[in-house]
N, C-alpha and C positions, 0 to 999 in steps of 0.2 A: 464446594466452598461457599457458594451463595446460600445454601441451606444453613450452613454454620452461622453465617452472619445474620440470617433472618430468623434465628431462634429455632432451627431445626425444621422449619416449614418445608413442605414440598414445593419446589420452585421449578417451573419449566422455562428453559431458556430458548429464546427465539433468535433468529439470525442477527437482528440488530443488537440484542443483548450481548451475544458472543463477540461481536465486533467491538462494542464499547469496552467490554472486560479485557480484551486483548490489547486495546490501544494504550492503556495506562502502563502496563509493563514494558511495552515497546518504547514508549517515550522515556521511561526511567532508564532503560538500557541504552538507548541510542543517543540521548543528549550528552552524557559524558564521553562517549566515543566520538561524537562530532567535535567536542571541545578538544580532545586529545589529537585529532587529526588536523585541527586548525581551521575548521570550517567557519568558526565564529568570526575570524578576520575577514573572510570573503563575504560573509553575511553583512557585516557592518559596512564594508565597502559598497556593496550593492544597495544597501539602505541609503547611504549618503549620495550615491550617484543617481538613483532613480526617484528618490523621495518616498515618503511614507505611504502615500496612496497607491502608487504603482507596485511598490514592494509588497504591501499587504494584500493587494488584489491578486498578485501572482501566487502568493503563498496560499490564499484561500482557494483560488482556482485549482492549484495543484492538490490541495487537500480534498477538495470535492471530487476530483478525478480519481484519486486513490481510494476514497470512500466508496465511490460508485463501482470501481473495479472490484473491491473486496466484496461488496454486496452481490454483484453479479457472479463472482466466483463461488461464493457460499451457496447461492441459490442454484447455480448450475450443478454443483456437487449434490445438493439436496434432492433435486429433481431427476438427476441421472445417476451418476456414481463417480467415485474418485478415479476409477480406472478410465472412464470416458474422458474425464478432465485431463488426465495425464496423457492419454493418446492424442487428444485434440491439441494439447500443448506441444507434443512432439511433432505432430503434423504441421503445426504453425511454424515451428522452427525450421523444418525442412523447406517449407514454402519461402520463408524469408531468405534462407541461404541460397536456394535456387534462383529466386528473383534477383538477389544482389549479384549473383554470378552472371546472370544474363544482362543486367542493366549496367553495372559498373565495369570499367575497363580492367581486364586481367593482364597482369604483366608477369 
């Protein structure tokens, strides 16, 4: 699709390009869903309670963490494989469940 918008030129996409191209459709899809669920009310309440500086700081910090996580994920898949990423994710879930079973009280 990038080649179509660039006049048929051969365009190579890098990790950062893919991340930016997928961010826009995600925003377009998720903003109406957040409005339908009612998250805008909670957002306004948090903005009024904590002020603009702290609110925007937390939003930017969360965005930076999500951006970093996506870059790391894409690079991990690029340098290993998607199977390795899936197995590592499954192993991580097993560790989290086992750790929570040992640490938290079971009734």
